[in-house]
C-alpha positions as CSV (number, residue, x, y, z in Angstrom):
1,M,3.4,69.3,-3.9
2,T,2.1,66.3,-2.1
3,S,-1.6,65.6,-1.7
4,Y,-1.1,65.8,2.1
5,S,0.0,69.4,1.9
6,V,-2.9,70.2,-0.4
7,V,-5.5,68.8,2.1
8,T,-3.8,70.5,5.0
9,R,-3.7,73.8,3.2
10,G,-7.5,73.4,2.3
11,S,-8.4,72.6,5.9
12,I,-6.5,75.6,7.2
13,I,-8.3,77.8,4.7
14,A,-11.7,76.3,5.6
15,L,-11.1,76.9,9.3
16,V,-10.0,80.5,8.8
17,G,-13.1,81.0,6.7
18,L,-15.3,79.5,9.4
19,F,-13.9,81.8,12.1
20,I,-14.5,84.8,9.9
21,V,-18.1,83.7,9.0
22,Q,-18.9,82.9,12.7
23,G,-18.7,86.6,13.4
24,T,-21.7,87.2,11.1
25,P,-25.5,86.4,11.7
26,I,-25.4,83.9,8.9
27,G,-22.5,82.1,10.4
28,Q,-24.1,82.0,13.8
29,R,-27.2,80.3,12.4
30,L,-25.1,77.8,10.5
31,T,-23.2,77.0,13.6
32,R,-26.4,76.3,15.6
33,H,-27.8,74.1,12.8
34,W,-24.6,72.0,12.7
35,S,-24.6,71.6,16.5
36,A,-28.2,70.4,16.5
37,E,-27.6,67.9,13.7
38,R,-24.6,66.4,15.6
39,A,-26.7,66.1,18.8
40,S,-29.5,64.3,16.8
41,D,-26.9,61.9,15.2
42,D,-25.6,61.1,18.7
43,I,-29.1,60.1,19.9
44,L,-30.0,58.1,16.8
45,Y,-26.7,56.3,16.1
46,S,-24.6,56.3,19.2
47,E,-23.9,52.9,20.9
48,G,-26.9,51.6,22.8
49,S,-29.4,53.8,21.0
50,P,-32.9,52.0,20.5
51,F,-33.0,53.5,17.0
52,Q,-29.7,52.1,15.9
53,S,-31.2,49.1,14.1
54,A,-34.4,50.7,13.0
55,S,-35.0,52.2,9.5
56,F,-36.6,55.6,8.9
57,K,-39.7,53.7,7.5
58,D,-40.1,51.9,10.8
59,V,-39.9,55.1,12.8
60,D,-42.5,56.8,10.5
61,S,-44.9,53.8,10.9
62,W,-44.6,54.0,14.6
63,L,-45.2,57.7,14.8
64,L,-48.3,57.4,12.5
65,S,-49.8,54.3,14.0
66,S,-53.4,54.6,15.4
67,E,-52.2,53.6,18.9
68,N,-49.8,56.6,19.1
69,M,-52.2,59.3,17.6
70,T,-55.3,60.9,19.2
71,Q,-58.3,60.5,16.8
72,A,-61.2,62.8,16.5
73,P,-64.5,61.2,17.5
74,T,-66.7,59.9,14.6
75,A,-70.3,61.0,14.1
76,E,-73.1,58.6,14.9
77,T,-76.7,59.2,13.8
78,F,-79.7,57.3,15.2
79,E,-83.4,57.6,15.5
80,H,-85.3,58.1,18.8
81,K,-89.0,57.4,19.3
82,V,-90.7,59.8,21.7
83,K,-92.6,58.0,24.5
84,K,-95.8,59.1,26.1
85,G,-95.3,61.8,28.8
86,T,-91.9,62.8,27.4
87,T,-90.8,66.4,28.1
88,L,-88.0,68.3,26.4
89,A,-85.8,67.9,29.5
90,S,-86.5,64.1,29.6
91,L,-85.9,63.9,25.9
92,W,-82.5,65.5,26.4
93,R,-81.7,62.9,29.1
94,D,-83.0,60.0,26.9
95,I,-80.6,61.0,24.0
96,K,-77.8,61.4,26.6
97,G,-77.2,65.1,26.1
98,A,-74.8,67.0,28.3
99,P,-76.6,68.0,31.6
100,Q,-75.2,71.5,31.6
101,A,-76.7,72.2,28.1
102,V,-80.3,71.2,28.8
103,S,-81.6,74.8,29.1
104,S,-79.9,75.8,25.8
105,F,-81.5,72.8,24.1
106,V,-85.0,73.3,25.5
107,S,-84.9,77.0,24.5
108,A,-83.8,76.1,20.9
109,F,-86.4,73.3,20.6
110,S,-89.5,75.0,22.0
111,H,-89.4,78.3,20.2
112,K,-92.6,78.5,18.1
113,H,-92.8,74.8,17.4
114,P,-95.4,72.2,18.1
115,K,-95.1,70.2,21.4
116,L,-93.7,66.7,21.4
117,K,-96.2,63.9,20.5
118,A,-95.9,60.3,21.6
119,G,-94.8,58.1,18.7
120,E,-93.0,60.7,16.7
121,V,-89.4,60.0,15.7
122,V,-86.5,62.4,15.9
123,S,-83.0,61.9,14.3
124,V,-80.0,62.5,16.6
125,T,-76.4,62.9,15.7
126,R,-73.7,62.4,18.4
127,K,-69.9,62.9,18.3
128,G,-68.3,61.2,21.3
129,D,-70.1,62.4,24.4
130,E,-71.8,65.4,22.6
131,V,-75.1,65.7,20.8
132,V,-74.3,67.9,17.9
133,E,-77.5,67.8,15.9
134,L,-81.2,66.9,16.3
135,R,-83.7,66.8,13.4
136,R,-87.5,66.9,13.7
137,E,-90.0,66.7,10.9
138,L,-92.6,69.5,11.1
139,G,-94.7,68.5,8.1
140,Q,-95.2,70.1,4.7
141,G,-91.5,69.5,3.9
142,A,-90.2,71.6,6.8
143,T,-87.6,70.2,9.2
144,L,-86.5,71.7,12.5
145,V,-82.7,71.3,12.9
146,I,-81.0,72.0,16.3
147,S,-77.2,72.1,16.2
148,G,-74.3,73.1,18.4
149,G,-72.6,71.7,21.5
150,S,-72.5,72.0,25.3
151,G,-69.8,74.6,25.1
152,E,-71.2,77.1,22.6
153,G,-74.9,76.2,23.1
154,Y,-77.6,75.1,20.6
155,V,-79.4,77.1,17.9
156,P,-82.4,76.2,15.8
157,R,-83.0,76.6,12.1
158,I,-85.7,75.5,9.7
159,E,-84.9,73.6,6.5
160,Q,-87.6,73.8,3.9
161,A,-87.6,71.2,1.2
162,S,-88.7,72.0,-2.3
163,I,-92.3,70.9,-2.9
164,S,-93.7,70.0,-6.3
165,T,-97.0,68.6,-7.6
166,R,-97.2,65.6,-9.9
167,E,-100.1,63.6,-11.3
168,R,-100.2,59.9,-10.5
169,K,-102.1,57.5,-12.7
170,V,-102.8,54.0,-11.4
171,T,-104.3,51.0,-13.3
172,G,-105.1,47.7,-11.6
173,T,-107.0,44.4,-11.9
174,I,-109.2,43.2,-9.1
175,S,-108.7,39.7,-7.7
176,S,-110.5,39.9,-4.3
177,S,-111.6,43.4,-3.6
178,L,-111.0,47.0,-4.8
179,V,-109.4,47.9,-1.5
180,N,-106.8,45.1,-1.7
181,A,-106.0,45.8,-5.3
182,A,-105.6,49.5,-4.8
183,N,-103.6,49.0,-1.6
184,G,-101.3,46.7,-3.4
185,L,-100.5,49.6,-5.8
186,D,-99.8,52.0,-2.9
187,V,-103.0,54.0,-3.4
188,P,-103.8,55.7,0.0
189,Y,-107.0,55.0,1.9
190,S,-108.2,58.6,1.4
191,V,-108.2,58.1,-2.4
192,I,-109.9,54.7,-2.1
193,D,-112.6,56.2,0.0
194,D,-113.2,59.1,-2.4
195,F,-113.3,56.5,-5.2
196,V,-116.1,54.6,-3.5
197,D,-118.0,57.8,-2.9
198,L,-117.8,58.7,-6.6
199,F,-119.3,55.4,-7.7
200,S,-121.5,54.4,-4.7
201,A,-124.7,55.5,-6.4
202,R,-124.2,53.1,-9.4
203,V,-122.0,50.3,-8.0
204,E,-122.5,48.0,-5.0
205,F,-118.9,47.2,-4.2
206,Q,-119.6,44.2,-2.1
207,K,-121.7,42.5,-4.8
208,D,-121.0,43.9,-8.2
209,L,-117.2,43.5,-8.4
210,Q,-115.8,40.2,-9.8
211,P,-112.2,38.9,-10.1
212,G,-110.8,40.2,-13.4
213,D,-112.6,43.5,-13.3
214,S,-110.3,46.5,-13.6
215,F,-110.0,50.1,-12.4
216,T,-108.1,53.3,-13.1
217,V,-107.6,56.3,-10.9
218,S,-105.7,59.6,-11.4
219,Y,-104.9,62.1,-8.7
220,D,-102.3,64.7,-7.8
221,E,-99.6,64.3,-5.2
222,R,-97.6,66.9,-3.4
223,V,-94.0,65.6,-3.0
224,I,-90.7,66.9,-1.7
225,E,-87.2,66.2,-3.0
226,G,-86.5,62.5,-3.0
227,G,-90.1,61.7,-3.9
228,K,-91.6,61.5,-0.4
229,V,-95.4,62.2,-0.7
230,L,-96.7,64.9,1.6
231,E,-100.4,64.7,0.7
232,T,-102.8,63.7,-2.0
233,G,-105.3,65.8,-3.8
234,S,-108.8,65.1,-5.2
235,I,-109.4,62.4,-7.8
236,K,-109.1,63.9,-11.3
237,S,-110.5,60.9,-13.1
238,A,-111.5,57.3,-12.2
239,S,-113.1,54.3,-13.9
240,L,-114.4,50.8,-13.3
241,F,-114.7,48.1,-15.9
242,L,-117.2,45.6,-14.6
243,S,-118.4,42.6,-16.7
244,G,-117.6,44.4,-19.9
245,E,-119.1,47.7,-19.0
246,M,-117.2,50.9,-18.1
247,Y,-118.2,53.3,-15.4
248,A,-116.2,56.6,-15.3
249,V,-116.0,59.9,-13.5
250,V,-113.9,62.9,-14.7
251,R,-113.4,66.0,-12.5
252,D,-113.6,69.4,-14.2
253,V,-113.2,72.9,-12.7
254,A,-115.4,75.6,-14.3
255,T,-114.1,79.1,-15.0
256,D,-116.0,80.3,-11.9
257,G,-114.2,77.8,-9.8
258,A,-117.1,75.4,-9.4
259,V,-116.2,71.7,-9.4
260,R,-118.2,69.4,-11.7
261,Y,-118.1,65.7,-12.4
262,F,-118.9,64.0,-15.7
263,D,-119.7,60.3,-16.3
264,E,-118.6,58.0,-19.1
265,K,-121.2,59.4,-21.4
266,G,-119.8,62.9,-21.0
267,E,-122.9,63.9,-18.9
268,M,-123.1,65.2,-15.4
269,P,-124.4,62.2,-13.4
270,T,-127.3,62.6,-10.9
271,K,-126.0,63.6,-7.5
272,A,-126.5,60.7,-5.2
273,F,-126.3,60.5,-1.4
274,L,-123.0,59.2,-0.1
275,R,-123.3,55.6,0.8
276,Y,-121.6,55.9,4.2
277,P,-121.7,58.8,6.7
278,V,-118.3,57.8,8.2
279,Q,-115.1,56.6,6.6
280,F,-113.0,53.5,7.3
281,T,-115.6,51.8,9.5
282,R,-117.5,48.6,9.9
283,I,-121.3,48.0,10.1
284,G,-122.2,46.8,13.6
285,S,-126.0,46.4,13.1
286,M,-128.2,46.4,10.1
287,F,-131.7,47.8,9.5
288,S,-134.4,45.6,11.1
289,H,-138.1,45.6,12.0
290,A,-137.4,43.5,15.1
291,R,-134.0,43.6,16.9
292,F,-133.2,42.8,20.5
293,H,-132.2,46.0,22.1
294,P,-129.0,45.5,24.2
295,V,-129.9,48.2,26.7
296,L,-133.7,47.9,27.0
297,K,-133.6,44.1,26.8
298,V,-136.6,44.0,24.5
299,S,-137.2,43.3,20.8
300,R,-138.0,46.5,18.9
301,P,-137.5,47.8,15.4
302,H,-134.0,49.1,14.5
303,H,-134.8,51.7,11.9
304,G,-131.3,52.5,10.8
305,V,-127.8,51.2,10.4
306,D,-125.1,51.2,13.1
307,F,-121.6,52.1,12.1
308,S,-118.9,51.1,14.6
309,A,-115.8,53.2,14.9
310,P,-113.6,54.9,17.6
311,I,-115.1,57.9,19.5
312,G,-114.2,61.1,17.8
313,T,-114.4,59.7,14.2
314,P,-115.8,62.5,12.0
315,V,-119.4,62.1,10.9
316,R,-120.5,63.6,7.6
317,T,-123.8,64.4,6.0
318,V,-124.6,62.2,3.1
319,G,-126.3,64.9,1.1
320,D,-127.0,68.7,0.8
321,G,-129.7,69.9,3.1
322,V,-130.9,72.0,6.0
323,V,-130.5,71.0,9.7
324,V,-133.9,70.7,11.3
325,F,-132.8,69.3,14.7
326,S,-129.5,69.7,16.5
327,G,-129.4,68.8,20.2
328,Y,-129.7,66.1,22.9
329,T,-132.4,63.6,23.9
330,P,-132.1,60.8,26.5
331,S,-132.5,58.0,24.0
332,T,-130.6,59.3,21.0
333,G,-127.9,61.2,22.8
334,Y,-126.5,64.1,20.8
335,M,-128.3,64.0,17.4
336,V,-128.5,65.9,14.1
337,R,-131.4,65.6,11.7
338,I,-131.2,67.0,8.2
339,A,-133.9,67.6,5.6
340,H,-132.6,67.1,2.1
341,S,-135.8,67.7,0.2
342,S,-139.6,67.4,0.8
343,Q,-139.0,63.6,0.4
344,Y,-135.8,62.7,2.2
345,T,-134.5,63.3,5.7
346,T,-131.5,61.7,7.5
347,E,-130.6,61.5,11.2
348,Y,-127.3,60.9,13.0
349,M,-127.5,59.6,16.6
350,H,-125.2,59.0,19.7
351,L,-122.7,61.7,18.7
352,S,-120.0,62.7,21.1
353,K,-120.3,66.3,19.9
354,I,-122.0,68.4,17.3
355,S,-120.2,70.7,14.9
356,S,-120.7,74.4,15.2
357,D,-121.6,74.4,11.5
358,A,-124.6,72.0,12.2
359,K,-126.8,74.2,14.3
360,K,-130.6,74.2,13.6
361,G,-131.4,76.1,10.4
362,A,-127.8,75.8,9.0
363,R,-127.3,74.7,5.4
364,V,-124.9,71.8,4.9
365,S,-123.4,70.3,1.8
366,R,-122.7,66.6,1.0
367,G,-119.6,65.3,2.8
368,S,-119.3,68.2,5.3
369,V,-118.6,67.2,8.9
370,I,-121.6,67.7,11.2
371,G,-120.2,66.1,14.4
372,A,-118.1,63.3,15.9
373,L,-119.0,59.7,16.6
374,G,-119.7,58.9,20.2
375,N,-121.5,56.8,22.8
376,T,-124.2,59.0,24.2
377,G,-127.9,58.2,25.0
378,L,-129.0,54.6,25.0
379,S,-125.8,53.1,23.6
380,T,-123.7,50.2,24.7
381,G,-120.5,51.2,22.8
382,P,-119.1,53.7,20.4
383,H,-121.1,53.8,17.2
384,L,-123.2,56.0,14.9
385,H,-126.8,55.2,14.3
386,F,-127.7,56.4,10.8
387,G,-131.4,56.7,9.8
388,L,-133.1,57.6,6.5
389,F,-136.7,58.8,6.1
390,D,-138.6,58.6,2.8
391,R,-141.7,60.9,3.1
392,G,-141.6,60.4,6.9
393,T,-141.2,56.6,6.8
394,Y,-138.0,54.9,7.8
395,V,-136.3,53.0,5.0
396,D,-133.1,50.9,4.8
397,P,-130.2,53.4,4.0
398,M,-128.1,50.5,2.5
399,K,-130.8,49.6,-0.1
400,A,-132.2,53.0,-1.0
401,K,-130.7,54.8,-4.0
402,V,-131.3,58.4,-3.3
403,I,-130.5,60.8,-6.1
404,Q,-130.9,64.4,-7.0
405,V,-131.2,65.5,-10.7
406,A,-128.2,67.4,-12.0
407,P,-128.4,70.2,-14.6
408,V,-127.5,69.4,-18.3
409,I,-124.1,70.7,-19.1
410,K,-121.9,69.9,-22.1
411,A,-118.7,68.2,-21.2
412,P,-115.4,70.0,-22.2
413,K,-113.1,68.4,-24.7
414,A,-110.5,67.6,-22.0
415,V,-113.2,65.5,-20.2
416,L,-114.1,63.6,-23.4
417,A,-110.4,62.9,-24.1
418,A,-109.9,61.5,-20.5
419,I,-112.9,59.2,-21.0
420,A,-111.5,58.0,-24.3
421,E,-108.1,57.3,-22.7
422,M,-109.7,55.2,-19.9
423,R,-111.7,53.2,-22.5
424,K,-108.5,52.4,-24.3
425,T,-106.7,51.4,-21.1
426,H,-109.5,49.0,-20.1
427,K,-109.6,47.4,-23.6
428,E,-105.8,46.8,-23.4
429,L,-106.1,45.3,-20.0
430,A,-108.9,43.0,-21.1
431,L,-106.8,41.8,-24.1
432,A,-103.9,41.2,-21.9
433,V,-105.9,39.1,-19.4
434,S,-107.6,37.1,-22.3
435,S,-104.2,36.4,-23.9
436,S,-102.8,35.2,-20.5
437,V,-105.8,32.8,-20.0
438,K,-105.3,31.4,-23.6
439,K,-101.6,30.7,-22.9
440,R,-102.3,28.9,-19.7
441,A,-104.9,26.8,-21.5
């Protein structure tokens, strides 16, 4: 039998089988598949087809190219600083939010949250023409997050970061001033001011400190995840090493909750008046027996010290006492006068307002706020006139060392250990400085 007859016989059998199978569902699906494949081949490989000379790799590249695909918009995050007079509606316009979604955004933003403040910064995330998220810091580790879109609207939520407390210990050497040295080590101004208060009875910071003197300070910080500091607590311990002598203060909380301070000898130091009745200020006029008065245009005694600062700056009492005058006079403006003992009395003039806790007869404690700095009475500019009486006679507040005797209490072991640690630190610093000087020589 020839090969021709074998092929013919096989073809006839295949055709008969195909006709038989076509009558079944499977056969019908196979027939449709073969018809589609032949039509595809005609398009791809027939004469004149644009794909005749292209490889499958070229076709795939063309189909997947960025020019022939629609990409989803990418997210863009930026910061926006709130301007004075900004409303929620104008904020929405400033960050280019969709106009039809302004009411949804305002409703989400304003629910039980503080009003916008000029200068605050919000974080905005956009995708294409849509604002999809806005983040606003609320303080104490809380963040307001508003998310959504113009179609579905916006909803608020609060993210609360984990807060922890850590102790920070700082050691530094003074080259020009305590403020510059501490600032260079990222010690906040509030801690520096407390530091000055703790030593002001024994140290005159403008005169006693010399280049090469050293200091230590320890205080607690409340921080959130990532290490951002929310606030600082009271000083736990502090020391100054001046011309070979150490001055120290260690804070201790008694079992009854009372706060006590011990010095480098393990004793409770005498309680001195605070040196300054306002923080972060400058002295505008010193105590004088004959000063030209800028309003009255005559020379007269200036029995006090003027502290210049912005209106509204808190004014604090420099010592414990009882308010003996609280009110207004044409020359002093709003004034508070406090009797601290049968010997000492202080007065605070030209206030813009008086605290409700500083009414006549009220007891006040050292450092408590009694009012706000102002420009009332015979005053040419915002300042506080601070005066001190010793047995009814004016004395210079910057030169007087007013102290109150403290009770004798034995220092706890933890306090003595802290004092010993500070002594060791200062000795090591002194050795390091001495070694550095010898090497340069």
